[in-house]
N, C-alpha and C positions, 0 to 999 in steps of 0.2 A: 651318381653311381650308380652301372644296371646291375643287375641280381640275377645269376641265373637261374635259369628253370632246374637247373638239379638240385639248386639249392631250395628255390622259393617251395616241390614236389618236397625235399627234406622238411620240411619248415610246417606245411600241413600234415606229414604222420607226425611231426611232433606232434600238434597241433591233435591230436587227431587222439593220440594213444595216452595224451594227461587228461581229458577233456572223460573218453572212458574210465579210464582210472580215480576222478573226483568224479565224478558220477557210479559208483564203487565204494570211492570211500562216504557217500556222503547217504548212499541207502544206508549203509553199516553203522554210520555214526546218530542217524536223527532215524531211522526206518528200523531196524533191529530196538532202538529202546526206546521207541514207539511202540510196538506193539511187545516188549518183553513182558510188562504185565497181567497181559494173557496167557502166560509160559508158565503157572502155579501151581510145580511139581515139587518139588524136593530129590534136591542130584550130593552125593556124597554128604547132606547136610548142611546142604544150601538151597536157597529157589535157584531155580535154573534160570530166572530170568538176568540173577545174576552173576553165573559163570559165561552166559552169554556175552554185555555190558561189558563184564572187567574181562574174561580173559577170550575171551570167542572172536569180540572188535580186537584184540590186545597182534592175534594171529592173523587175523586181515590184512591189521597195516603192514605188515612186515612180510606175508608173500607180496601185499600192491606193493611195495620197495621195492624185490627180489626181481617181479615181474616187468617195472621198470630200468632196472637197468640194466637182466635180458633184452627186451627191447630196439632198450635206445640203442644197446651195442649192436644189434641186428642192422639199424637202419645205421649207424656211423658207419659200418662197414658198406652198404648196400651202397651208400651214397658217398663213399670215398673221402670221410672226414675223418675216422678213426685217427683215433692218437695209434701214433705208434707203439712197439713194444721195445 
């Protein structure tokens, strides 16, 4: 089965988007949590490191999901594989 150049390009861009967003996820999940203990001041009565790990990471995760959906919709339209509404 032959795969068209359009689909190869689509798949390469899909993998690139996924890899970049997974790197962001990794940095937020492990990098920020590792360095959070150095943030030793109180923020609304709680240690700031707790706020970064508990609240900031969740916000970034939601932004990653939204950005992925937006970028994939644009990629689908650009390569002619978008779902018809």
